[in-house]
C-alpha positions in Angstrom: 91.9 11.1 125.1 89.2 9.9 122.7 85.6 9.4 123.7 86.1 5.6 123.9 89.1 5.9 126.3 87.2 8.4 128.4 84.2 6.0 128.7 86.6 3.2 129.8 88.0 5.5 132.5 84.6 6.3 133.8 83.1 2.8 133.4 83.3 1.7 137.0 81.1 4.5 138.1 83.7 6.1 140.4 84.6 9.8 140.5 87.6 10.9 138.4 88.8 14.5 138.3 89.3 16.4 135.1 93.0 16.9 136.2 93.6 13.2 136.6 92.0 12.5 133.2 94.1 15.2 131.5 97.3 14.0 133.1 96.6 10.4 132.2 95.9 11.3 128.6 98.6 14.0 128.2 96.1 16.6 127.1 94.5 19.8 128.5 91.5 19.8 130.7 89.7 21.7 128.0 90.3 18.7 125.7 88.8 16.4 128.4 85.8 18.7 128.7 85.3 18.5 124.9 85.2 14.7 125.0 82.9 14.7 128.0 80.5 16.9 125.9 80.9 14.5 123.0 79.8 11.5 125.2 76.9 13.5 126.6 75.8 14.3 123.0 75.8 10.6 122.3 73.5 10.0 125.2 75.9 8.9 127.9 74.8 10.4 131.3 78.1 11.8 132.4 77.7 13.8 135.6 79.8 16.7 136.7 80.5 17.2 140.5 82.4 20.5 140.3 86.0 20.3 141.4 85.5 16.6 142.4 85.4 15.7 138.7 83.2 13.5 136.6 81.3 10.2 137.1 78.5 8.0 135.7 75.3 7.4 137.7 76.0 3.7 137.6 78.8 1.4 136.3 78.9 0.8 132.5 80.0 -2.5 131.1 81.6 -2.3 127.7 81.3 -5.1 125.2 84.4 -7.3 124.9 85.1 -9.4 121.8 87.1 -12.2 123.7 84.3 -12.4 126.3 81.7 -12.7 123.6 83.6 -15.5 121.8 84.1 -17.3 125.1 80.4 -17.1 126.0 79.0 -18.2 122.6 78.8 -22.0 122.6 81.6 -23.6 120.6 79.3 -25.4 118.2 77.6 -22.1 117.4 80.9 -20.2 117.1 82.0 -22.7 114.4 79.0 -21.9 112.4 79.6 -18.1 112.4 81.3 -16.2 109.7 83.0 -13.0 110.8 82.3 -11.8 114.3 83.3 -8.2 114.7 83.0 -5.6 117.4 83.5 -1.9 116.5 83.6 1.1 118.7 81.6 3.2 116.2 80.1 2.7 112.7 77.3 4.7 110.9 75.2 1.6 111.3 76.0 -2.1 111.7 73.7 -3.0 108.8 75.4 -0.4 106.5 78.8 -1.8 107.5 77.6 -5.2 106.3 76.1 -3.8 103.1 79.4 -2.2 102.1 81.3 -5.5 102.5 78.5 -8.0 101.7 80.4 -9.6 98.8 83.4 -10.4 101.0 81.6 -11.6 104.2 80.8 -15.2 104.7 77.4 -16.5 105.7 76.3 -15.8 109.3 78.7 -12.9 109.7 77.8 -10.7 112.7 78.8 -7.1 113.3 78.3 -5.3 116.6 79.1 -1.7 117.6 79.2 0.1 120.9 77.6 3.1 119.2 76.1 4.1 115.8 76.2 7.5 114.3 73.3 6.8 111.9 71.4 3.8 113.3 68.4 2.9 111.2 65.0 1.7 112.2 61.9 0.7 110.3 60.6 3.1 107.6 63.8 5.3 107.8 63.5 6.2 111.4 66.6 6.9 113.4 67.6 4.4 116.0 69.2 6.1 119.0 72.5 4.4 119.7 74.4 5.7 122.8 77.6 3.8 123.6 77.9 1.5 126.6 74.1 1.1 127.2 72.5 -1.2 124.6 73.2 -3.8 122.0 73.4 -3.0 118.3 74.0 -6.0 116.0 73.5 -6.9 112.4 73.8 -10.4 110.8 74.3 -11.5 107.2 72.4 -14.6 106.3 72.6 -16.1 102.8 69.9 -18.2 101.3 69.9 -20.4 98.2 66.2 -19.9 97.7 64.6 -16.7 96.4 62.6 -13.9 98.1 59.3 -15.9 98.2 60.9 -18.5 100.5 61.7 -15.7 103.0 58.1 -14.8 103.8 57.8 -14.3 107.5 61.5 -13.8 108.1 61.1 -10.6 110.2 58.5 -12.3 112.3 60.8 -15.2 112.9 63.5 -12.8 114.0 61.0 -11.4 116.5 60.6 -15.0 117.9 64.4 -15.3 117.9 64.6 -12.2 120.1 62.0 -13.6 122.4 64.1 -16.8 122.7 67.1 -14.6 123.6 65.1 -13.0 126.4 63.9 -16.4 127.7 67.5 -17.7 127.8 68.3 -14.7 130.0 65.4 -15.4 132.3 63.7 -12.1 131.3 59.9 -12.0 130.6 57.3 -9.3 130.3 57.7 -8.7 126.5 55.7 -9.7 123.4 55.6 -9.2 119.6 53.7 -6.6 117.6 53.4 -7.4 113.9 55.5 -7.1 111.8 58.8 -6.6 113.7 58.5 -4.9 117.1 59.3 -6.3 120.5 57.3 -4.5 123.1 56.6 -4.5 126.8 53.7 -2.9 128.6 55.8 0.2 129.1 57.1 0.6 125.6 59.3 -0.7 122.8 62.1 -3.0 123.9 63.8 -3.9 120.6 63.6 -3.0 116.9 64.2 -5.3 113.9 65.1 -4.3 110.4 65.4 -6.9 107.6 66.8 -5.8 104.3 66.8 -8.3 101.3 69.1 -8.3 98.3 69.9 -10.7 95.4 67.9 -12.6 92.8 64.1 -13.0 93.1 64.4 -16.7 92.3 67.6 -17.0 94.3 70.2 -16.9 95.6 69.6 -14.0 97.9 70.8 -12.6 101.2 69.2 -10.9 104.2 70.9 -8.3 106.4 69.1 -8.5 109.8 69.6 -5.6 112.2 68.6 -5.8 115.8 68.7 -3.0 118.3 68.0 -4.2 121.9 67.5 -1.7 124.7 69.6 -2.9 127.7 69.6 0.4 129.7 68.0 3.7 128.8 68.4 7.1 130.5 65.6 9.6 131.1 67.0 11.7 128.3 66.8 8.8 125.9 63.2 8.2 126.9 62.4 11.8 126.0 64.3 11.6 122.7 62.7 8.4 121.5 59.5 10.0 120.5 57.5 6.9 121.6 57.2 4.8 124.8 60.3 2.7 125.2 61.6 0.2 127.8 64.8 -1.7 128.6 66.0 -5.0 129.9 67.2 -3.4 133.2 63.6 -2.4 134.0 62.2 -5.8 133.1 64.9 -7.7 135.0 65.0 -5.4 138.0 68.8 -5.1 137.6 71.2 -4.3 134.8 72.0 -7.6 132.9 75.5 -8.5 131.8 75.8 -6.8 128.3 78.2 -9.4 127.0 75.9 -12.1 128.1 73.0 -10.4 126.4 74.9 -10.0 123.1 76.2 -13.6 123.2 72.7 -14.9 123.8 71.4 -12.9 120.8 74.2 -14.1 118.6 73.5 -17.7 119.6 69.7 -17.4 119.1 70.2 -15.8 115.7 72.6 -18.4 114.5 70.4 -21.3 115.6 67.1 -19.7 114.6 68.2 -18.6 111.1 69.5 -22.1 110.4 66.1 -23.4 111.5 64.3 -20.8 109.2 66.5 -21.8 106.3 65.5 -25.5 106.8 61.8 -25.1 107.7 60.7 -21.6 106.9 58.2 -19.5 109.0 56.1 -22.6 109.5 58.5 -23.6 112.3 57.9 -20.3 114.1 54.1 -19.9 113.7 53.0 -21.5 117.0 55.7 -19.7 118.9 54.8 -16.4 117.4 51.2 -16.9 118.4 52.2 -17.3 122.1 53.8 -13.9 122.0 51.3 -12.1 119.7 50.2 -8.8 121.3 47.7 -8.0 118.5 45.6 -11.3 118.6 42.0 -10.7 119.7 42.6 -7.0 120.0 40.6 -4.3 118.2 43.0 -2.9 115.5 43.1 -0.1 112.9 45.3 -0.7 109.9 46.3 2.3 107.7 48.3 2.1 104.5 48.1 2.0 100.7 45.1 -0.3 101.1 43.3 2.5 102.9 42.0 2.1 106.4 40.7 -1.1 107.9 39.3 -1.8 111.3 38.7 -5.2 112.8 39.9 -7.8 115.3 43.4 -9.2 115.2 43.2 -12.9 114.2 46.9 -13.8 114.4 49.2 -14.4 111.4 49.1 -17.0 108.7 51.8 -19.5 107.6 53.5 -16.8 105.4 53.6 -14.2 108.2 50.7 -12.1 107.0 48.6 -10.3 109.6 45.1 -11.6 109.8 42.3 -9.1 110.5 38.8 -10.1 111.0 36.7 -7.2 109.7 33.0 -6.8 109.1 33.3 -7.8 105.5 35.4 -10.9 106.2 39.0 -12.0 106.9 41.8 -9.8 105.5 45.4 -10.8 105.0 47.8 -7.9 105.2 51.3 -8.8 104.1 52.8 -5.4 103.4 55.1 -4.0 106.1 54.4 -0.5 104.8 51.3 -0.1 106.9 50.6 1.3 110.3 48.9 -0.9 112.8 47.4 0.6 115.9 45.1 -0.6 118.7 41.7 0.8 118.0 
């Protein structure tokens, strides 16, 4: 019995004995224990109740490709390229990178778990199976890199639209690409560009959205984190969350291609967590302190400092509340 099959067997939250699992799979109980440990190592909170067996603290809903396709509106589904769901990849963005030349526009790749999920600035993105949503999208553009200014901020707005469609509030945006709640990070966005400077080019857009986190994952994250279950007061349907994100990305990226970041500026401002806050910006430019003044039409962070207004358009900086 592989880890995927074991998670399916435990998904309803009921107790299952090791003997039952071993008999069902035609393997030894030692082999079942080994797969239990593999799931635990990935962050799945499998509990052991002695001779009674194993269970999860709550039911887990696995993603289902037919359910996703049925939930995404037909008009949006026609616009999509490939829509794939994997049990495990190193990272959904890396999977797209390897096959970029063969994948059509607006291809989307999801995975239940990632062995090497990537966040901003090379950070690892924790990716336990059965708990969250890990998705990457390939979007092709005829224009060059300059026309894509503000894309990561627009994706942040797209994630906020996703939450609104699910009836979930309590989150906002931190420049350049974090979705935060009062209690911590809710989603991460990673945009990687490739192609010709003058065009055409392509963006691989990765989104990791926390649906449900365990106490252990909170400890491992290395920063305050939060999840949709906490904001909503109950665990949302993961397939519905994934379908809402797919829909919002397809519609929002088409809008960005037509209108650029200008179409998202006002919406971004409504969710901007840094506006009117005392900030400290650290990077190659040195250290700057001032008051957040929003973002401009290109997506640059505006900082009102003692010596005037600064425009910060490099994502390779650290922005902290002062």
